BAZALUM-402945 format. One record per residue (C-alpha): residue number from 1; z, y, x. Coordinates in steps of 0.25 Angstrom, whole numbers, plus 5000, padded with zeros to 4 digits. Layout:
<sites>
SITE_NUM_Z_Y_X
...
</sites>
This chain:
<sites>
SITE_1_5125_5089_5474
SITE_2_5111_5092_5475
SITE_3_5100_5082_5474
SITE_4_5086_5086_5475
SITE_5_5076_5074_5475
SITE_6_5062_5077_5478
SITE_7_5054_5065_5483
SITE_8_5056_5051_5489
SITE_9_5049_5039_5494
SITE_10_5057_5026_5496
SITE_11_5053_5015_5505
SITE_12_5060_5002_5511
SITE_13_5066_4992_5502
SITE_14_5070_5003_5491
SITE_15_5056_5009_5491
SITE_16_5049_4996_5489
SITE_17_5058_4994_5477
SITE_18_5056_5008_5472
SITE_19_5041_5006_5473
SITE_20_5040_4993_5467
SITE_21_5048_4998_5455
SITE_22_5039_5010_5454
SITE_23_5027_5002_5454
SITE_24_5033_4991_5445
SITE_25_5042_4993_5433
SITE_26_5041_5008_5433
SITE_27_5026_5009_5432
SITE_28_5024_4996_5424
SITE_29_5035_4994_5414
SITE_30_5033_5008_5407
SITE_31_5021_5016_5409
SITE_32_5017_5021_5396
SITE_33_5021_5023_5381
SITE_34_5015_5009_5379
SITE_35_5025_5002_5388
SITE_36_5033_4992_5381
SITE_37_5047_4999_5384
SITE_38_5041_5012_5379
SITE_39_5035_5006_5367
SITE_40_5049_5002_5362
SITE_41_5050_5017_5358
SITE_42_5038_5017_5349
SITE_43_5040_5018_5334
SITE_44_5034_5004_5332
SITE_45_5043_4997_5341
SITE_46_5055_5005_5337
SITE_47_5053_5001_5323
SITE_48_5053_4986_5327
SITE_49_5067_4988_5333
SITE_50_5064_4981_5346
SITE_51_5067_4992_5356
SITE_52_5082_4991_5359
SITE_53_5088_4993_5373
SITE_54_5074_4991_5379
SITE_55_5072_5006_5376
SITE_56_5080_5010_5389
SITE_57_5068_5006_5397
SITE_58_5061_5019_5393
SITE_59_5071_5028_5398
SITE_60_5074_5021_5411
SITE_61_5059_5021_5414
SITE_62_5057_5036_5411
SITE_63_5069_5038_5421
SITE_64_5064_5029_5432
SITE_65_5049_5034_5430
SITE_66_5054_5049_5431
SITE_67_5061_5046_5444
SITE_68_5049_5039_5449
SITE_69_5040_5050_5446
SITE_70_5049_5060_5452
SITE_71_5049_5051_5465
SITE_72_5034_5048_5465
SITE_73_5026_5058_5457
SITE_74_5017_5047_5452
SITE_75_5008_5053_5441
SITE_76_5006_5040_5435
SITE_77_5021_5038_5433
SITE_78_5022_5052_5428
SITE_79_5011_5049_5417
SITE_80_5018_5036_5413
SITE_81_5032_5043_5412
SITE_82_5026_5055_5404
SITE_83_5018_5045_5394
SITE_84_5031_5037_5392
SITE_85_5040_5049_5390
SITE_86_5031_5057_5381
SITE_87_5029_5045_5372
SITE_88_5044_5043_5371
SITE_89_5046_5058_5368
SITE_90_5036_5057_5357
SITE_91_5044_5046_5350
SITE_92_5057_5054_5349
SITE_93_5061_5055_5335
SITE_94_5064_5068_5328
SITE_95_5079_5067_5329
SITE_96_5078_5064_5344
SITE_97_5079_5049_5344
SITE_98_5071_5041_5354
SITE_99_5073_5026_5356
SITE_100_5068_5012_5352
SITE_101_5078_5009_5341
SITE_102_5073_5008_5326
SITE_103_5080_5019_5318
SITE_104_5090_5009_5311
SITE_105_5094_5004_5324
SITE_106_5097_5016_5331
SITE_107_5111_5019_5337
SITE_108_5114_5031_5327
SITE_109_5113_5021_5315
SITE_110_5127_5014_5314
SITE_111_5136_5009_5303
SITE_112_5147_5019_5306
SITE_113_5152_5030_5316
SITE_114_5160_5020_5324
SITE_115_5149_5009_5325
SITE_116_5145_5004_5339
SITE_117_5130_5004_5340
SITE_118_5128_4995_5352
SITE_119_5113_4996_5355
SITE_120_5105_5004_5365
SITE_121_5099_5015_5357
SITE_122_5106_5026_5364
SITE_123_5105_5019_5378
SITE_124_5090_5020_5376
SITE_125_5091_5035_5372
SITE_126_5099_5038_5384
SITE_127_5089_5031_5394
SITE_128_5078_5039_5387
SITE_129_5086_5052_5389
SITE_130_5087_5048_5404
SITE_131_5072_5045_5405
SITE_132_5068_5058_5398
SITE_133_5077_5066_5407
SITE_134_5071_5060_5420
SITE_135_5057_5062_5414
SITE_136_5060_5077_5412
SITE_137_5064_5078_5427
SITE_138_5052_5070_5432
SITE_139_5042_5077_5423
SITE_140_5048_5091_5421
SITE_141_5044_5089_5406
SITE_142_5055_5094_5397
SITE_143_5050_5086_5385
SITE_144_5057_5074_5390
SITE_145_5070_5081_5392
SITE_146_5068_5086_5378
SITE_147_5067_5072_5373
SITE_148_5079_5068_5380
SITE_149_5087_5080_5374
SITE_150_5082_5076_5360
SITE_151_5087_5062_5362
SITE_152_5100_5068_5366
SITE_153_5100_5077_5354
SITE_154_5098_5064_5346
SITE_155_5110_5058_5353
SITE_156_5118_5070_5350
SITE_157_5115_5069_5335
SITE_158_5120_5055_5334
SITE_159_5133_5057_5342
SITE_160_5137_5071_5337
SITE_161_5131_5071_5323
SITE_162_5131_5056_5319
SITE_163_5144_5053_5326
SITE_164_5139_5041_5335
SITE_165_5147_5038_5347
SITE_166_5138_5037_5360
SITE_167_5147_5025_5365
SITE_168_5144_5018_5352
SITE_169_5129_5018_5353
SITE_170_5129_5008_5365
SITE_171_5134_4995_5371
SITE_172_5144_4992_5382
SITE_173_5157_5000_5377
SITE_174_5148_5012_5374
SITE_175_5143_5013_5388
SITE_176_5128_5011_5384
SITE_177_5129_5023_5374
SITE_178_5137_5032_5384
SITE_179_5127_5029_5395
SITE_180_5119_5040_5389
SITE_181_5128_5050_5397
SITE_182_5119_5047_5409
SITE_183_5106_5052_5403
SITE_184_5112_5063_5395
SITE_185_5118_5069_5408
SITE_186_5104_5068_5414
SITE_187_5098_5076_5402
SITE_188_5109_5086_5402
SITE_189_5107_5089_5417
SITE_190_5092_5092_5413
SITE_191_5095_5098_5400
SITE_192_5109_5103_5398
SITE_193_5109_5102_5382
SITE_194_5122_5103_5374
SITE_195_5119_5091_5366
SITE_196_5117_5082_5379
SITE_197_5130_5088_5384
SITE_198_5137_5084_5371
SITE_199_5132_5070_5372
SITE_200_5136_5069_5387
SITE_201_5150_5073_5383
SITE_202_5151_5063_5371
SITE_203_5146_5052_5381
SITE_204_5158_5056_5390
SITE_205_5168_5056_5378
SITE_206_5163_5043_5373
SITE_207_5163_5036_5386
SITE_208_5178_5040_5387
SITE_209_5183_5038_5373
SITE_210_5175_5025_5368
SITE_211_5187_5015_5368
SITE_212_5179_5004_5374
SITE_213_5174_5012_5385
SITE_214_5182_5024_5390
SITE_215_5173_5025_5403
SITE_216_5177_5038_5409
SITE_217_5192_5036_5407
SITE_218_5193_5022_5412
SITE_219_5184_5026_5424
SITE_220_5193_5038_5427
SITE_221_5205_5028_5427
SITE_222_5197_5019_5437
SITE_223_5195_5007_5428
SITE_224_5186_4996_5433
SITE_225_5172_4998_5427
SITE_226_5173_4983_5422
SITE_227_5184_4987_5413
SITE_228_5177_4999_5406
SITE_229_5169_4997_5393
SITE_230_5163_4983_5394
SITE_231_5160_4985_5409
SITE_232_5145_4986_5407
SITE_233_5139_4990_5420
SITE_234_5126_4997_5417
SITE_235_5131_5005_5406
SITE_236_5144_5009_5413
SITE_237_5137_5014_5425
SITE_238_5127_5022_5416
SITE_239_5139_5029_5410
SITE_240_5145_5032_5423
SITE_241_5132_5038_5428
SITE_242_5133_5047_5416
SITE_243_5147_5050_5419
SITE_244_5143_5054_5433
SITE_245_5132_5063_5428
SITE_246_5141_5069_5418
SITE_247_5151_5073_5429
SITE_248_5140_5080_5437
SITE_249_5136_5088_5425
SITE_250_5150_5092_5420
SITE_251_5160_5089_5430
SITE_252_5171_5081_5423
SITE_253_5180_5075_5434
SITE_254_5184_5063_5425
SITE_255_5169_5059_5425
SITE_256_5168_5060_5440
SITE_257_5181_5051_5441
SITE_258_5176_5041_5432
SITE_259_5163_5040_5439
SITE_260_5170_5039_5453
SITE_261_5179_5028_5448
SITE_262_5168_5020_5441
SITE_263_5158_5021_5453
SITE_264_5169_5016_5463
SITE_265_5173_5005_5454
SITE_266_5159_5000_5453
SITE_267_5157_5001_5468
SITE_268_5170_4995_5472
SITE_269_5170_4983_5462
SITE_270_5158_4981_5454
SITE_271_5146_4982_5463
SITE_272_5138_4969_5469
SITE_273_5135_4969_5484
SITE_274_5121_4973_5479
SITE_275_5127_4986_5474
SITE_276_5125_4983_5459
SITE_277_5137_4984_5448
SITE_278_5139_4970_5444
SITE_279_5145_4961_5433
SITE_280_5143_4946_5428
SITE_281_5157_4939_5431
SITE_282_5160_4932_5418
SITE_283_5154_4943_5409
SITE_284_5142_4951_5407
SITE_285_5133_4953_5419
SITE_286_5132_4968_5416
SITE_287_5147_4971_5415
SITE_288_5156_4974_5427
SITE_289_5165_4963_5432
SITE_290_5180_4965_5433
SITE_291_5183_4971_5446
SITE_292_5189_4958_5452
SITE_293_5177_4949_5449
SITE_294_5166_4945_5459
SITE_295_5156_4934_5460
SITE_296_5144_4932_5469
SITE_297_5135_4933_5457
SITE_298_5136_4948_5455
SITE_299_5127_4953_5444
SITE_300_5121_4967_5443
SITE_301_5112_4972_5431
SITE_302_5101_4980_5436
SITE_303_5104_4991_5426
SITE_304_5118_4992_5432
SITE_305_5114_4995_5446
SITE_306_5104_5005_5441
SITE_307_5115_5013_5434
SITE_308_5125_5010_5445
SITE_309_5115_5018_5454
SITE_310_5114_5029_5444
SITE_311_5129_5030_5444
SITE_312_5130_5030_5459
SITE_313_5120_5040_5461
SITE_314_5127_5050_5451
SITE_315_5140_5047_5459
SITE_316_5133_5051_5472
SITE_317_5128_5064_5466
SITE_318_5142_5067_5462
SITE_319_5149_5064_5475
SITE_320_5139_5064_5486
SITE_321_5146_5052_5492
SITE_322_5138_5042_5500
SITE_323_5145_5030_5494
SITE_324_5137_5032_5482
SITE_325_5124_5032_5490
SITE_326_5128_5019_5497
SITE_327_5130_5012_5483
SITE_328_5116_5017_5479
SITE_329_5110_5012_5491
SITE_330_5117_4998_5490
SITE_331_5112_4996_5476
SITE_332_5098_5001_5478
SITE_333_5096_4991_5490
SITE_334_5103_4979_5484
SITE_335_5106_4979_5469
SITE_336_5093_4986_5465
SITE_337_5084_4979_5475
SITE_338_5090_4966_5471
SITE_339_5086_4968_5456
SITE_340_5072_4972_5458
SITE_341_5059_4963_5458
SITE_342_5048_4966_5468
SITE_343_5038_4969_5457
SITE_344_5046_4982_5453
SITE_345_5046_4978_5439
SITE_346_5057_4968_5437
SITE_347_5072_4968_5439
SITE_348_5083_4959_5439
SITE_349_5093_4961_5427
SITE_350_5105_4955_5435
SITE_351_5106_4956_5450
SITE_352_5115_4944_5455
SITE_353_5120_4944_5469
SITE_354_5120_4929_5468
SITE_355_5111_4921_5458
SITE_356_5099_4922_5451
SITE_357_5092_4934_5445
SITE_358_5094_4940_5431
SITE_359_5080_4945_5428
SITE_360_5076_4952_5416
SITE_361_5063_4955_5408
SITE_362_5056_4968_5409
SITE_363_5064_4974_5397
SITE_364_5077_4972_5405
SITE_365_5085_4985_5406
SITE_366_5087_4982_5421
SITE_367_5072_4982_5424
SITE_368_5071_4997_5421
SITE_369_5085_4999_5427
SITE_370_5080_4994_5440
SITE_371_5067_5002_5439
SITE_372_5076_5014_5437
SITE_373_5085_5011_5449
SITE_374_5073_5010_5458
SITE_375_5069_5024_5454
SITE_376_5083_5030_5456
SITE_377_5084_5025_5470
SITE_378_5075_5035_5476
SITE_379_5082_5046_5469
SITE_380_5096_5041_5475
SITE_381_5091_5040_5490
SITE_382_5091_5055_5494
SITE_383_5098_5068_5490
SITE_384_5097_5082_5494
SITE_385_5110_5088_5494
SITE_386_5115_5102_5498
SITE_387_5117_5099_5512
SITE_388_5105_5089_5514
SITE_389_5099_5076_5512
SITE_390_5107_5064_5507
SITE_391_5102_5049_5508
SITE_392_5109_5040_5498
SITE_393_5100_5028_5499
SITE_394_5094_5025_5513
SITE_395_5080_5019_5512
SITE_396_5066_5022_5518
SITE_397_5062_5034_5511
SITE_398_5056_5048_5511
SITE_399_5061_5059_5503
SITE_400_5059_5074_5502
SITE_401_5071_5083_5498
SITE_402_5075_5097_5496
SITE_403_5086_5101_5506
SITE_404_5092_5115_5509
SITE_405_5080_5123_5504
SITE_406_5070_5114_5511
SITE_407_5064_5101_5510
SITE_408_5065_5089_5519
SITE_409_5059_5075_5519
SITE_410_5068_5063_5523
SITE_411_5061_5050_5527
SITE_412_5070_5037_5529
SITE_413_5061_5028_5538
SITE_414_5070_5016_5542
SITE_415_5072_5003_5535
SITE_416_5087_5006_5532
SITE_417_5089_4994_5523
SITE_418_5086_4984_5533
SITE_419_5090_4991_5546
SITE_420_5101_5001_5542
SITE_421_5094_5012_5549
SITE_422_5091_5025_5541
SITE_423_5081_5034_5548
SITE_424_5078_5048_5541
SITE_425_5067_5057_5545
SITE_426_5067_5072_5542
SITE_427_5054_5078_5538
SITE_428_5047_5090_5531
SITE_429_5042_5089_5516
SITE_430_5027_5093_5517
SITE_431_5023_5105_5509
SITE_432_5037_5109_5505
SITE_433_5048_5119_5509
SITE_434_5053_5118_5523
SITE_435_5063_5109_5528
SITE_436_5078_5113_5526
SITE_437_5083_5123_5536
SITE_438_5096_5121_5544
SITE_439_5105_5109_5544
SITE_440_5106_5099_5533
SITE_441_5112_5085_5531
SITE_442_5105_5072_5530
SITE_443_5116_5063_5524
SITE_444_5114_5048_5523
SITE_445_5124_5039_5515
SITE_446_5132_5029_5524
SITE_447_5129_5016_5517
SITE_448_5142_5009_5513
SITE_449_5139_4997_5522
SITE_450_5137_5005_5535
SITE_451_5149_5006_5543
SITE_452_5143_5015_5554
SITE_453_5130_5022_5557
SITE_454_5123_5029_5568
SITE_455_5115_5042_5566
SITE_456_5103_5047_5574
SITE_457_5095_5060_5573
SITE_458_5082_5059_5580
SITE_459_5086_5047_5588
SITE_460_5099_5052_5593
SITE_461_5113_5048_5588
SITE_462_5119_5059_5579
SITE_463_5132_5062_5572
SITE_464_5133_5062_5557
SITE_465_5145_5065_5548
SITE_466_5148_5055_5537
SITE_467_5153_5062_5524
SITE_468_5154_5056_5510
SITE_469_5147_5044_5514
SITE_470_5135_5051_5520
SITE_471_5130_5051_5535
SITE_472_5127_5066_5536
SITE_473_5118_5072_5547
SITE_474_5116_5087_5547
SITE_475_5107_5095_5555
SITE_476_5094_5104_5554
SITE_477_5084_5093_5552
SITE_478_5070_5095_5556
SITE_479_5057_5087_5552
SITE_480_5057_5074_5560
SITE_481_5072_5072_5562
SITE_482_5076_5057_5561
SITE_483_5090_5053_5557
SITE_484_5093_5038_5559
SITE_485_5106_5031_5553
SITE_486_5109_5018_5558
SITE_487_5118_5009_5550
SITE_488_5123_4995_5555
SITE_489_5114_4985_5549
SITE_490_5123_4973_5549
SITE_491_5127_4961_5540
SITE_492_5138_4964_5531
SITE_493_5145_4953_5523
SITE_494_5153_4955_5510
SITE_495_5162_4945_5505
SITE_496_5167_4942_5491
SITE_497_5176_4931_5484
SITE_498_5173_4925_5471
SITE_499_5185_4921_5463
SITE_500_5180_4914_5451
SITE_501_5190_4910_5441
SITE_502_5186_4914_5427
SITE_503_5178_4903_5422
SITE_504_5177_4901_5407
SITE_505_5169_4896_5395
SITE_506_5160_4908_5396
SITE_507_5156_4908_5410
SITE_508_5141_4912_5410
SITE_509_5140_4918_5424
SITE_510_5147_4908_5433
SITE_511_5149_4893_5432
SITE_512_5163_4888_5429
SITE_513_5164_4880_5441
SITE_514_5166_4892_5449
SITE_515_5180_4894_5443
SITE_516_5192_4895_5452
SITE_517_5183_4896_5465
SITE_518_5184_4907_5475
SITE_519_5172_4909_5483
SITE_520_5169_4919_5495
SITE_521_5155_4925_5496
SITE_522_5148_4934_5506
SITE_523_5136_4943_5505
SITE_524_5128_4950_5516
SITE_525_5123_4964_5518
SITE_526_5116_4972_5529
SITE_527_5113_4987_5528
SITE_528_5111_4991_5513
SITE_529_5106_4977_5510
SITE_530_5112_4964_5503
SITE_531_5106_4951_5508
SITE_532_5103_4939_5499
SITE_533_5097_4926_5498
SITE_534_5089_4919_5487
SITE_535_5097_4907_5488
SITE_536_5097_4901_5474
SITE_537_5111_4903_5467
SITE_538_5110_4900_5452
SITE_539_5119_4911_5445
SITE_540_5128_4901_5438
SITE_541_5128_4890_5448
SITE_542_5132_4893_5462
SITE_543_5123_4889_5474
SITE_544_5130_4897_5485
SITE_545_5125_4899_5499
SITE_546_5137_4896_5508
SITE_547_5140_4904_5521
SITE_548_5151_4901_5531
SITE_549_5159_4913_5538
SITE_550_5151_4910_5551
SITE_551_5138_4911_5544
SITE_552_5142_4924_5538
SITE_553_5147_4930_5551
SITE_554_5134_4925_5558
SITE_555_5124_4931_5547
SITE_556_5113_4939_5554
SITE_557_5102_4948_5550
SITE_558_5088_4944_5553
SITE_559_5077_4954_5555
SITE_560_5062_4952_5554
SITE_561_5050_4960_5559
SITE_562_5053_4971_5549
SITE_563_5067_4977_5545
SITE_564_5065_4972_5531
SITE_565_5064_4958_5536
SITE_566_5078_4956_5536
SITE_567_5086_4944_5533
SITE_568_5101_4939_5535
SITE_569_5105_4925_5539
SITE_570_5118_4919_5536
SITE_571_5119_4905_5539
SITE_572_5106_4898_5534
SITE_573_5105_4909_5523
SITE_574_5095_4920_5525
SITE_575_5096_4932_5516
SITE_576_5088_4945_5514
SITE_577_5091_4958_5508
SITE_578_5092_4957_5493
SITE_579_5084_4969_5492
SITE_580_5072_4961_5497
SITE_581_5074_4950_5487
SITE_582_5068_4956_5474
SITE_583_5070_4949_5461
SITE_584_5060_4940_5455
SITE_585_5055_4936_5469
SITE_586_5058_4922_5474
SITE_587_5070_4915_5470
SITE_588_5077_4921_5458
SITE_589_5091_4922_5465
SITE_590_5098_4929_5476
SITE_591_5111_4927_5483
SITE_592_5119_4937_5491
SITE_593_5134_4931_5490
SITE_594_5136_4919_5499
SITE_595_5148_4910_5498
SITE_596_5157_4909_5510
SITE_597_5159_4895_5514
</sites>
């Protein structure tokens, strides 16, 4: 597949969130070497030994800032990015190490060859490699890739000369250490260095040979993800993102099968209605539940949905199939939007489908992960492939793409999220090459919720082929052509049953009085949106909203003066899209699952 991304402006619900994140955390949290998250790397702070896992914010910010600069061309953001990246480069030690751990606390100091060093030193290094690699792409300056290569060279020395196991440098059955596969693949794609390749091969080997992990073999055997390693969602998704990238680089079919099985397992069993991978039943909030377990208090860590989107994007790049685009869209409109605050700075640590919020502080890993996810979304939205333009996330937007030897502008001008209508206008890109000559394809993914569609070209109904989950219209397009896809915007209900029978002395998620009950729940969706109410439902004490079957069947959408003035009424309960209920605004709770009376 060929993906050429030139420029994009995002509007609507998603655009509002992207703009808020850009003007919020991206511009404020880190903007100079004096920013607290960068000062962690200064010799004075490192010597105090207070950096720890917090060092990951630097790499995440460089990655997100680079993507934002590629999108906007903002000179102030570029100045911030260069000042931070240059400062970090200046701190790199002679042996290549760059991090925020004091020398005696670094991962390569361990009591013996087989000792597990469960800390975050290599995790931070991996994020720095990712940040420097993307900074090179954004700025064109090779010194940042040089810094990343020296970091990789340092890792190579510790692994191949010092005999340190990558899996033994990080937590969660070795997945935190092996998660460096993802940025190493990014770096290798940019700079195919033999030491980087050797590290990639070692990561793959240790993922499979570490006794408590065996990630590739177990995924190939179609094990449920909750039964692999310790089931940690974020780190496992990051490892699978790396597997998908390694497959694209080197073509090992075992890696592809592992990725296909792992992705389908998560999609079919381990996603909330909002599109986030979830845990939280009788164990850690951040570990996959066993496949048969469900409860209305679904919990998704913001870091986990960010990495789920990364993994899903790579699978879309490999297969070209629309089902991956549908999942990206679902997560973007719901899990991501439900985690963000209106100010663009803050993020919920844990998004619960029912219950109170799980807010974090500005040091929370999730606050930078949410910021990163926002800057990834514009990249996911459009692709230029060999035969034309593919739309993966439908939103009001304008983009310019290189297609078949020419350039074309695509404007999506309708409020798809609230109406189900996607209207695209073809245009020229001023001051550039001519538009593509001859016929080319405009392909729009068919959302998984849309059972049917109507296509119109310049106001007249037209035929379209559906292949691999995309609605494809092919012709010799000219400037001013308008293509409209109408999807049925109707209420959809999803039902689940909660069979709770596992009470015990260590119940910290749910009250013991639930024991032995079977309760039936329903949630409401329309178009790409999931609907919620701010009814108070304390996490450990159930205060449900009850709906009868008659009230569920009679539920209706209520439209105001603008398309975005959309609510849903079921009985006496009024709901609105969870995408329009930002965290930290109003009641600190939300509620999407309603108990059937």
